[in-house]
BALUM-712677 format. One record per residue (C-alpha): residue number from 0; chain; x negated, y negated, z negated. Coordinates in Angstrom, 1 decimal. Each point is the difference from the previous one (the first is absolute). Layout:
residues N
tiza, miti, u, v, w
NUM, A, X, Y, Z;
...
//
This chain:
residues 455
tiza, miti, u, v, w
0, A, 0.0, 0.0, 0.0;
1, A, -1.4, -3.4, 1.0;
2, A, -0.3, -3.0, -2.3;
3, A, 2.7, -1.8, 1.8;
4, A, 2.4, 2.9, -0.6;
5, A, -0.6, -0.3, -3.7;
6, A, 0.9, -3.7, 0.0;
7, A, 3.6, -0.9, -1.0;
8, A, 1.3, -3.4, 1.0;
9, A, 0.7, -2.0, -3.1;
10, A, 1.7, -3.0, 1.4;
11, A, -2.5, -2.6, -1.1;
12, A, -1.1, -2.3, 2.8;
13, A, -3.5, -1.5, 0.1;
14, A, -0.4, -3.7, 1.0;
15, A, -2.7, -0.5, 2.6;
16, A, -1.7, -3.4, 0.2;
17, A, -0.1, -2.0, 3.3;
18, A, -3.8, 0.0, 0.0;
19, A, -0.2, 3.8, -0.4;
20, A, -0.8, 2.2, 3.0;
21, A, -0.1, 3.8, 0.0;
22, A, -2.6, 1.7, 2.1;
23, A, -0.6, 3.6, 0.8;
24, A, -1.4, 2.2, 2.8;
25, A, 0.9, 3.5, 0.9;
26, A, -1.2, 2.7, 2.4;
27, A, 2.2, 1.2, 2.9;
28, A, 1.8, 2.4, -2.3;
29, A, 1.0, -2.8, -2.3;
30, A, -2.4, 0.9, -2.8;
31, A, -1.3, -3.0, -2.0;
32, A, -3.6, -0.9, 0.6;
33, A, -0.2, -3.3, -1.9;
34, A, 2.2, -2.5, -1.9;
35, A, -0.5, -3.4, -1.6;
36, A, 0.5, -1.1, -3.6;
37, A, 3.6, -1.3, 0.6;
38, A, 1.0, 3.5, 1.4;
39, A, -1.6, 1.8, -2.9;
40, A, 1.5, -2.4, -2.7;
41, A, 3.5, 0.0, 1.5;
42, A, 0.3, 3.7, 0.9;
43, A, -1.2, 0.9, -3.6;
44, A, -2.2, 2.7, 1.5;
45, A, -3.7, 0.0, -0.4;
46, A, -2.2, -0.4, 3.1;
47, A, -1.1, 3.6, -0.5;
48, A, 3.6, 1.2, 0.0;
49, A, 0.8, -2.0, 3.1;
50, A, -3.1, 0.9, 2.0;
51, A, 0.7, 3.1, 2.1;
52, A, 3.7, 0.0, -0.9;
53, A, 2.6, -0.4, 2.7;
54, A, 1.3, -3.6, 0.2;
55, A, 3.5, 1.2, -0.7;
56, A, -1.2, 0.5, -3.6;
57, A, 1.7, -3.4, -0.5;
58, A, 3.1, 0.7, 2.1;
59, A, 3.2, -0.8, -1.7;
60, A, 2.8, 2.6, 0.5;
61, A, 2.5, -2.8, 0.8;
62, A, -1.8, -0.9, 3.1;
63, A, 1.7, 1.1, 3.2;
64, A, -2.2, 2.2, 2.2;
65, A, 1.2, -1.8, 3.1;
66, A, -2.2, -3.0, -1.1;
67, A, -3.1, 2.2, 0.2;
68, A, 1.1, 1.5, 3.3;
69, A, 0.1, -3.5, 1.5;
70, A, -3.4, -0.7, -1.4;
71, A, -1.6, 3.2, 1.2;
72, A, 1.5, -0.4, 3.5;
73, A, -2.0, -3.2, 0.3;
74, A, -3.1, 1.3, -1.6;
75, A, -0.2, 3.1, 2.1;
76, A, 0.4, -2.3, 3.1;
77, A, -3.2, -1.8, -1.2;
78, A, 1.9, -3.1, -1.2;
79, A, 0.0, -1.7, -3.4;
80, A, 3.1, 0.6, -2.0;
81, A, 1.7, -1.5, -3.0;
82, A, 3.0, 0.4, -2.3;
83, A, 1.6, -1.0, -3.3;
84, A, -0.9, 2.8, -2.4;
85, A, 1.0, 0.9, -3.5;
86, A, -2.8, 1.8, -1.8;
87, A, 0.0, 2.1, -3.2;
88, A, -2.8, -0.4, -2.6;
89, A, -1.4, 2.8, -2.2;
90, A, 1.9, -1.3, -3.1;
91, A, 3.4, 0.1, 1.9;
92, A, 0.2, -3.8, 0.7;
93, A, 0.4, -1.1, 3.5;
94, A, -1.0, -3.0, 2.2;
95, A, 0.9, -1.3, 3.4;
96, A, -2.5, -1.0, 2.7;
97, A, -0.1, -1.0, 3.6;
98, A, -2.5, 2.5, 1.3;
99, A, -2.0, -0.1, 3.2;
100, A, -1.9, 2.9, 1.4;
101, A, -2.7, -0.3, 2.8;
102, A, -1.5, 2.9, 1.9;
103, A, -3.8, 0.2, -0.3;
104, A, -2.5, 2.3, 1.8;
105, A, 0.2, 2.7, -2.7;
106, A, 3.2, -0.9, -2.0;
107, A, 2.2, -2.8, -1.1;
108, A, -0.5, -3.3, -1.9;
109, A, 2.9, -1.4, -2.1;
110, A, 0.5, -3.4, -1.5;
111, A, 3.1, -0.7, -2.0;
112, A, 1.5, -3.1, -1.7;
113, A, 3.0, -0.8, -2.1;
114, A, 3.2, -0.9, 2.0;
115, A, 1.1, -3.6, -0.3;
116, A, 2.6, -0.7, 2.7;
117, A, 3.8, 0.1, 0.2;
118, A, -0.4, 2.8, 2.5;
119, A, -1.2, 2.3, -2.8;
120, A, 3.5, 0.0, -1.7;
121, A, 1.7, 1.0, 3.2;
122, A, -2.5, 2.8, 0.6;
123, A, 0.6, 1.5, -3.4;
124, A, 3.7, 0.3, 0.8;
125, A, -0.8, 1.4, 3.4;
126, A, -2.2, 2.7, -1.6;
127, A, 2.9, 1.2, -2.2;
128, A, 2.1, 0.6, 3.1;
129, A, -2.8, 1.8, 1.7;
130, A, -0.6, 2.2, -3.0;
131, A, 3.7, 0.9, -0.1;
132, A, -0.2, 0.9, 3.7;
133, A, -2.9, 2.3, -0.7;
134, A, 1.7, 1.7, -2.9;
135, A, 3.2, 0.5, 2.0;
136, A, -2.0, 1.5, 2.9;
137, A, -1.7, 2.4, -2.4;
138, A, 3.1, 1.0, -2.1;
139, A, 2.7, -0.1, 2.7;
140, A, -1.9, 1.1, 3.1;
141, A, -2.8, 2.0, -1.6;
142, A, -2.6, -2.1, 1.7;
143, A, -3.6, 0.7, -0.8;
144, A, -2.4, -2.8, -1.3;
145, A, -1.0, -1.0, 3.5;
146, A, 3.6, -0.3, 1.3;
147, A, 1.1, -1.7, -3.2;
148, A, -2.7, -2.6, 0.5;
149, A, 1.1, -0.4, 3.6;
150, A, 3.6, -0.7, -1.2;
151, A, -1.4, -2.6, -2.5;
152, A, -2.1, -1.6, 2.8;
153, A, 3.0, -0.3, 2.3;
154, A, 2.1, -1.6, -2.8;
155, A, -2.8, -2.5, -0.7;
156, A, -0.2, -0.9, 3.7;
157, A, 3.8, -0.4, 0.1;
158, A, 0.0, -2.3, -3.1;
159, A, -2.9, -2.0, 1.4;
160, A, 2.2, -0.7, 3.0;
161, A, 2.8, -1.1, -2.2;
162, A, -2.5, -2.4, -1.7;
163, A, -0.7, -1.6, 3.4;
164, A, -3.2, 1.7, 1.0;
165, A, -0.4, 1.3, 3.5;
166, A, -2.5, 2.7, -1.1;
167, A, -2.0, 1.3, -2.9;
168, A, -3.0, -1.8, 1.5;
169, A, 1.8, -3.4, -0.2;
170, A, 1.0, 0.8, -3.7;
171, A, -3.5, 1.0, -0.9;
172, A, -1.6, -3.1, 1.5;
173, A, 2.5, -2.3, -1.7;
174, A, -0.5, 1.8, -3.4;
175, A, -3.8, -0.1, 0.2;
176, A, -0.3, -3.5, 1.3;
177, A, 2.5, -1.5, -2.6;
178, A, -1.5, 2.1, -2.9;
179, A, -3.5, -1.2, 0.8;
180, A, 1.2, -3.6, 0.3;
181, A, 1.8, 0.2, -3.3;
182, A, -3.0, 1.5, -1.7;
183, A, -2.4, -2.6, 1.4;
184, A, 2.2, -2.8, -1.4;
185, A, -0.3, 1.5, -3.5;
186, A, -3.6, 1.2, 0.1;
187, A, -1.7, -2.4, 2.5;
188, A, -2.9, -0.8, -2.4;
189, A, -0.1, 3.3, -1.8;
190, A, -3.4, 1.0, 1.4;
191, A, -1.8, -3.3, 0.0;
192, A, -3.3, 0.4, -2.0;
193, A, -2.1, -3.3, 0.2;
194, A, -2.6, 1.5, -2.2;
195, A, -0.7, 2.9, 2.4;
196, A, -3.5, 0.0, 1.4;
197, A, -2.1, 1.9, 2.6;
198, A, 1.4, 2.7, 2.2;
199, A, 3.3, 0.3, -2.0;
200, A, 0.6, -3.7, 0.6;
201, A, -0.4, 0.7, 3.7;
202, A, 2.7, 2.7, -0.2;
203, A, 2.4, -2.4, -1.6;
204, A, -0.9, -2.9, 2.3;
205, A, 0.5, 2.3, 3.0;
206, A, 3.3, 1.2, -1.3;
207, A, 1.1, -3.6, -0.5;
208, A, -1.0, -1.0, 3.5;
209, A, 1.7, 3.0, 1.5;
210, A, 3.2, -0.8, -1.9;
211, A, 0.0, -3.6, 1.4;
212, A, -0.4, 1.4, 3.6;
213, A, 2.8, 2.5, -0.6;
214, A, 2.3, -2.6, -1.6;
215, A, -0.4, -2.2, 3.1;
216, A, 1.0, 2.9, 2.2;
217, A, 3.0, 0.7, -2.1;
218, A, 1.2, -3.7, 0.3;
219, A, -0.5, 0.0, 3.7;
220, A, 1.7, 3.3, 0.5;
221, A, 3.0, -0.9, -2.1;
222, A, 0.6, -3.0, 2.3;
223, A, -0.5, 2.4, 3.0;
224, A, 2.5, 2.5, -1.4;
225, A, 2.7, -2.7, -0.5;
226, A, -0.5, -1.1, 3.6;
227, A, 0.2, 3.6, 1.2;
228, A, 3.3, 0.6, -1.8;
229, A, 1.4, -3.3, 1.4;
230, A, -1.1, 1.0, 3.5;
231, A, 1.6, 3.5, -0.4;
232, A, 3.4, -1.5, -1.0;
233, A, -0.2, -2.8, 2.6;
234, A, -0.9, 2.3, 2.9;
235, A, 2.8, 2.3, -0.9;
236, A, 2.5, -2.8, 0.1;
237, A, -1.4, -1.4, 3.3;
238, A, 0.0, 3.5, 1.6;
239, A, 3.7, 0.3, -0.9;
240, A, 0.8, -3.4, 1.6;
241, A, -2.2, 0.9, 3.1;
242, A, 1.9, 3.2, 0.4;
243, A, 3.3, -1.8, -0.1;
244, A, -1.3, -2.5, 2.6;
245, A, -1.0, 2.9, 2.2;
246, A, 3.5, 1.5, -0.3;
247, A, 1.5, -3.4, 0.9;
248, A, -2.3, -0.4, 3.0;
249, A, 1.0, 3.6, 1.1;
250, A, 3.6, -1.1, -0.2;
251, A, -0.8, -3.0, 2.2;
252, A, -1.8, 2.1, 2.4;
253, A, 3.0, 2.4, 0.3;
254, A, 2.3, -2.9, 0.5;
255, A, -2.3, -1.6, 2.6;
256, A, 0.3, 3.3, 2.0;
257, A, 3.7, -0.6, 0.3;
258, A, -0.4, -3.3, 1.8;
259, A, -2.9, 1.2, 2.1;
260, A, 2.1, -0.2, 3.3;
261, A, 0.5, -3.7, -0.4;
262, A, -3.2, -0.9, -2.0;
263, A, -2.7, 2.6, 0.6;
264, A, -2.6, -2.4, -1.4;
265, A, 1.7, 0.2, -3.4;
266, A, -0.4, 3.7, -0.1;
267, A, -3.7, -0.2, 1.0;
268, A, -0.8, -2.6, -2.7;
269, A, 1.9, 2.0, -2.6;
270, A, -2.0, 3.1, 0.9;
271, A, -3.3, -1.9, -0.3;
272, A, 0.9, -1.7, -3.3;
273, A, 0.8, 3.3, -1.6;
274, A, -3.6, 1.1, 0.4;
275, A, -1.7, -2.4, -2.5;
276, A, 2.7, 0.6, -2.7;
277, A, -0.7, 3.7, 0.2;
278, A, -3.7, -0.6, -0.1;
279, A, 0.4, -2.3, -3.0;
280, A, 2.0, 2.6, -1.8;
281, A, -2.6, 2.7, 0.8;
282, A, -2.8, -2.3, -1.3;
283, A, 1.9, -0.6, -3.2;
284, A, 0.7, 3.7, -0.4;
285, A, -3.7, 0.7, 0.4;
286, A, -0.6, -2.2, -3.0;
287, A, 1.9, 2.4, -2.3;
288, A, -2.7, 2.8, -0.2;
289, A, -2.7, -2.7, 0.0;
290, A, 1.5, -1.7, -3.0;
291, A, 0.5, 3.4, -1.7;
292, A, -3.6, 0.8, 0.5;
293, A, -1.0, -3.5, -1.2;
294, A, 2.1, 0.3, -3.1;
295, A, -1.5, 3.5, -0.7;
296, A, -3.6, -1.3, 0.4;
297, A, 0.7, -3.0, -2.3;
298, A, 1.5, 2.3, -2.6;
299, A, -3.1, 2.2, 0.1;
300, A, -2.3, -3.0, -0.2;
301, A, 1.8, -1.3, -3.1;
302, A, -0.3, 3.4, -1.6;
303, A, -3.7, 0.2, 0.8;
304, A, -0.8, -3.5, -1.3;
305, A, 1.9, 0.7, -3.3;
306, A, -1.8, 3.3, -0.5;
307, A, -3.4, -1.5, 0.7;
308, A, 0.8, -2.8, -2.5;
309, A, 0.9, 2.7, -2.6;
310, A, -3.1, 2.0, 0.6;
311, A, -2.1, -3.2, -0.3;
312, A, 1.7, -0.8, -3.3;
313, A, -1.0, 3.5, -1.2;
314, A, -3.6, -0.8, 0.9;
315, A, 0.1, -3.2, -2.0;
316, A, 1.6, 1.9, -3.0;
317, A, -2.9, 2.5, 0.0;
318, A, -2.5, -2.8, 0.1;
319, A, 1.8, -2.0, -2.8;
320, A, 0.0, 3.1, -2.3;
321, A, -3.8, 0.3, 0.5;
322, A, -0.5, -3.7, -0.8;
323, A, 2.1, 0.3, -3.1;
324, A, -1.9, 3.1, -1.1;
325, A, 3.2, 2.1, 0.1;
326, A, -1.4, 2.4, 2.6;
327, A, -3.6, 0.9, 0.9;
328, A, -1.6, -1.1, 3.2;
329, A, 0.3, 3.6, 1.3;
330, A, 3.7, -0.6, 0.3;
331, A, -0.8, -2.0, 3.1;
332, A, -0.6, 3.2, 1.8;
333, A, 3.8, -0.2, 0.7;
334, A, -0.5, -3.2, 2.0;
335, A, -1.4, 1.6, 3.2;
336, A, 3.1, 2.0, 0.8;
337, A, 2.1, -3.2, -0.6;
338, A, -2.3, -1.8, 2.4;
339, A, 0.5, 2.8, 2.5;
340, A, 3.7, -0.3, -0.3;
341, A, -0.1, -3.8, 0.4;
342, A, -2.4, 0.3, 3.0;
343, A, 2.4, 2.5, 1.6;
344, A, 2.9, -2.3, -0.6;
345, A, -2.0, -2.9, 1.5;
346, A, -0.6, 2.0, 3.2;
347, A, 3.7, 0.9, 0.1;
348, A, 1.0, -3.6, -0.6;
349, A, -2.2, -1.1, 2.8;
350, A, 1.6, 2.5, 2.4;
351, A, 3.5, -1.0, -1.1;
352, A, -0.8, -3.7, 0.3;
353, A, -1.1, 0.5, 3.6;
354, A, 3.2, 2.0, 0.7;
355, A, 2.1, -2.8, -1.7;
356, A, -1.6, -2.7, 2.0;
357, A, 0.3, 2.1, 3.2;
358, A, 3.7, 0.6, -0.6;
359, A, 0.4, -3.7, -0.6;
360, A, -1.4, -0.8, 3.4;
361, A, 2.3, 2.5, 1.6;
362, A, 3.0, -1.4, -1.8;
363, A, -0.8, -3.6, 1.0;
364, A, -0.5, 1.2, 3.6;
365, A, 3.4, 1.8, -0.1;
366, A, 1.8, -3.1, -1.3;
367, A, -1.7, -2.1, 2.8;
368, A, 1.1, 2.5, 2.7;
369, A, 3.6, 0.0, -1.2;
370, A, -0.1, -3.8, -0.1;
371, A, -1.3, -0.2, 3.6;
372, A, 2.7, 2.3, 1.2;
373, A, 2.7, -2.1, -1.6;
374, A, -1.4, -3.1, 1.5;
375, A, 0.1, 1.7, 3.4;
376, A, 3.6, 1.0, -0.7;
377, A, 0.9, -3.6, -0.8;
378, A, -1.1, -1.1, 3.5;
379, A, 2.1, 2.7, 1.6;
380, A, 3.0, -0.8, -2.2;
381, A, -0.1, -3.6, 1.0;
382, A, 0.1, 1.0, 3.7;
383, A, 2.8, 2.4, -0.6;
384, A, 2.2, -2.6, -1.9;
385, A, -0.5, -2.5, 2.9;
386, A, 1.0, 2.7, 2.5;
387, A, 3.1, 0.8, -2.0;
388, A, 1.1, -3.6, 0.4;
389, A, -1.1, -0.3, 3.6;
390, A, 1.9, 3.1, 1.1;
391, A, 3.0, -0.9, -2.1;
392, A, -0.2, 3.3, -1.9;
393, A, 1.0, -1.5, -3.4;
394, A, 3.2, 2.0, -0.1;
395, A, -1.8, 3.3, 0.5;
396, A, -3.2, -0.8, -2.0;
397, A, 0.7, -3.0, -2.2;
398, A, 0.9, 2.0, -3.1;
399, A, -3.4, 1.7, 0.2;
400, A, -2.0, -3.2, -0.1;
401, A, 0.7, -1.0, -3.6;
402, A, -1.0, 3.4, -1.7;
403, A, -3.2, 0.0, 2.1;
404, A, -0.8, -3.6, -1.1;
405, A, 0.7, 0.8, -3.6;
406, A, -2.1, 3.2, -0.1;
407, A, -2.8, -1.6, 2.0;
408, A, -0.1, -3.0, -2.4;
409, A, -0.2, 2.4, -3.0;
410, A, -2.7, 2.0, 1.7;
411, A, -2.0, -3.0, 0.8;
412, A, 0.3, -1.4, -3.5;
413, A, -1.1, 3.5, -1.3;
414, A, -3.0, 0.1, 2.3;
415, A, -1.1, -3.5, -1.2;
416, A, 0.2, 1.4, -3.6;
417, A, -2.0, 3.1, 1.0;
418, A, -2.6, -2.2, 1.8;
419, A, -0.3, -2.2, -3.1;
420, A, -0.5, 3.1, -2.2;
421, A, -2.6, 1.3, 2.5;
422, A, -2.0, -3.2, -0.3;
423, A, 0.1, 0.3, -3.8;
424, A, -1.1, 3.6, 0.4;
425, A, -3.0, -1.0, 2.1;
426, A, -1.1, -2.6, -2.5;
427, A, 0.2, 2.5, -2.9;
428, A, -1.9, 2.9, 1.6;
429, A, -1.7, 2.2, -2.6;
430, A, -3.7, -0.8, -0.2;
431, A, -2.1, 2.8, -1.2;
432, A, -3.7, -0.3, -0.9;
433, A, -1.2, 3.6, -0.4;
434, A, -3.5, -1.2, -0.7;
435, A, 0.9, -2.3, -2.9;
436, A, 2.1, 2.8, -1.7;
437, A, -2.7, 2.7, 0.6;
438, A, -2.7, -2.3, -1.4;
439, A, 1.7, -0.3, -3.3;
440, A, 0.6, 3.8, -0.2;
441, A, -3.7, 0.5, 0.6;
442, A, -0.9, -2.6, -2.6;
443, A, 2.2, 1.9, -2.5;
444, A, -1.4, 3.4, 0.9;
445, A, -3.6, -1.2, -0.4;
446, A, 0.6, -1.8, -3.3;
447, A, 1.8, 3.0, -1.5;
448, A, -2.9, 2.3, 1.1;
449, A, -2.6, -2.3, -1.6;
450, A, 2.1, -0.5, -3.2;
451, A, 0.2, 3.7, -0.7;
452, A, -3.8, 0.0, -0.7;
453, A, -0.2, -3.2, -2.0;
454, A, -0.7, 0.8, -3.7;
//
């Protein structure tokens, strides 16, 4: 029987400070390799008891298995994962964390913090429904653990949809980004150590500089995200109007066919003016997948920046403990894997930033193309209206003029709005200086290596 199976939940909840970060690494099987002082103190296990034990030694029985299924699906795909998790300490007390897990070459790295946002309360309620779904699957349907976890995962995904999230990825990004932001507001100066000297001071200085760079990216990306959401909503509305315009033009084209014997030129112009409306609609329709890809890339970029910020805070926490004499310099041996994780995130962020800026150019080009086609349509429309009057075809076609005018005016106004958003987008392209970020990671790595051997 394992230590975790001997632990009985007692109902007492531990309070975790905003400046406290949990750290641990595991191998590929989930066996604990290392843990920091916060993990040891809060779990109530000794470091010897934790080392070599499965990480689920602190798993609380109330946690739905579907949560871990979602996490492992991401991890096994080579992607960082995260979740709100209730853990069980050796003495039966419990504590809540927002946990992140990052794949490493030979295992996983986990950094955890206390939840602080309103989202946390909603998640706890959601977990109760997921746990009920898992119990029902096991008791009513005889589901095994794997299938019960799958039932819990599906329930979670359904509930996330009801909360307004399009996907688990969207939820995870929002949760991590807001939790990191809330924590930073409460613990922004927690690791400042003016008395630090030598290599350890370099670690803290590098961490501070890296945090400044990441904070600037967060601010720029938030503006970008707001613009992206506005563009998605606006393009959807404009596409609806453009489709109505296309239908109105098709009706005019059909009516023009009826007077082709007396006014063949009306039929010809109506045929020609239908082409640019269809082309405009097609250009706007092509924006839909581009905007979806753009939104996905922005979401992933937000997640990566928030995760890098959290890992950087963990580096600063290790260094601060060494300066304070709470931990020996050898504890800085945990900094290299954190640097590896940050560096990997920097590379991924660079790739995503390039994709985001590339998608931006495609979106702006698509908006421009649709606008050009509507301008072309406007010229044909003017000719068609004059011909309607010249050939005295008002009785046959007059009722079609007003809906075309109305839909065209709405489409044109919508295109002006899209063009204005496109110009804002271009001015807010995400700048990304890989060298500046990588330089601070190297500075931290070198300082940590040198600090380990300072007496």
